[in-house]
C-alpha angles and dihedrals in degrees: 000000000000088000092053090049092050090050090048093049091048091052092047091052088050091052092047091050092048090049090052093049090048094049091049090048091051090049092051091049089049092054091048092052090050090053090048091051092050091049091052092051089051092047094050090046090052092048090051091049092050093045091051090050089058095050142351115275110267095022093094137004118267089249091056092048092048090051088054091051090049091053092050092048093047090048090051090048093051092047086058094050095255118134102218092203091062098040 
């Protein structure tokens, strides 16, 4: 009986340790997801700002404005001797 209790207690400690590690891992993943979400909000905000700088909102679609930004960036890269297709 004592041996069974010892085995049970050992298994219970193992399960508790695993639950603790899992909880910590889930919390870390949750924090990482929050950081990613914040980065996405920032990125989309920056894209909107760049797109607005190229043309007034509503004048052209976001795709048209982003295409204009891409052309400007490619022209700048080429002017500096950088091939954008290889960068």
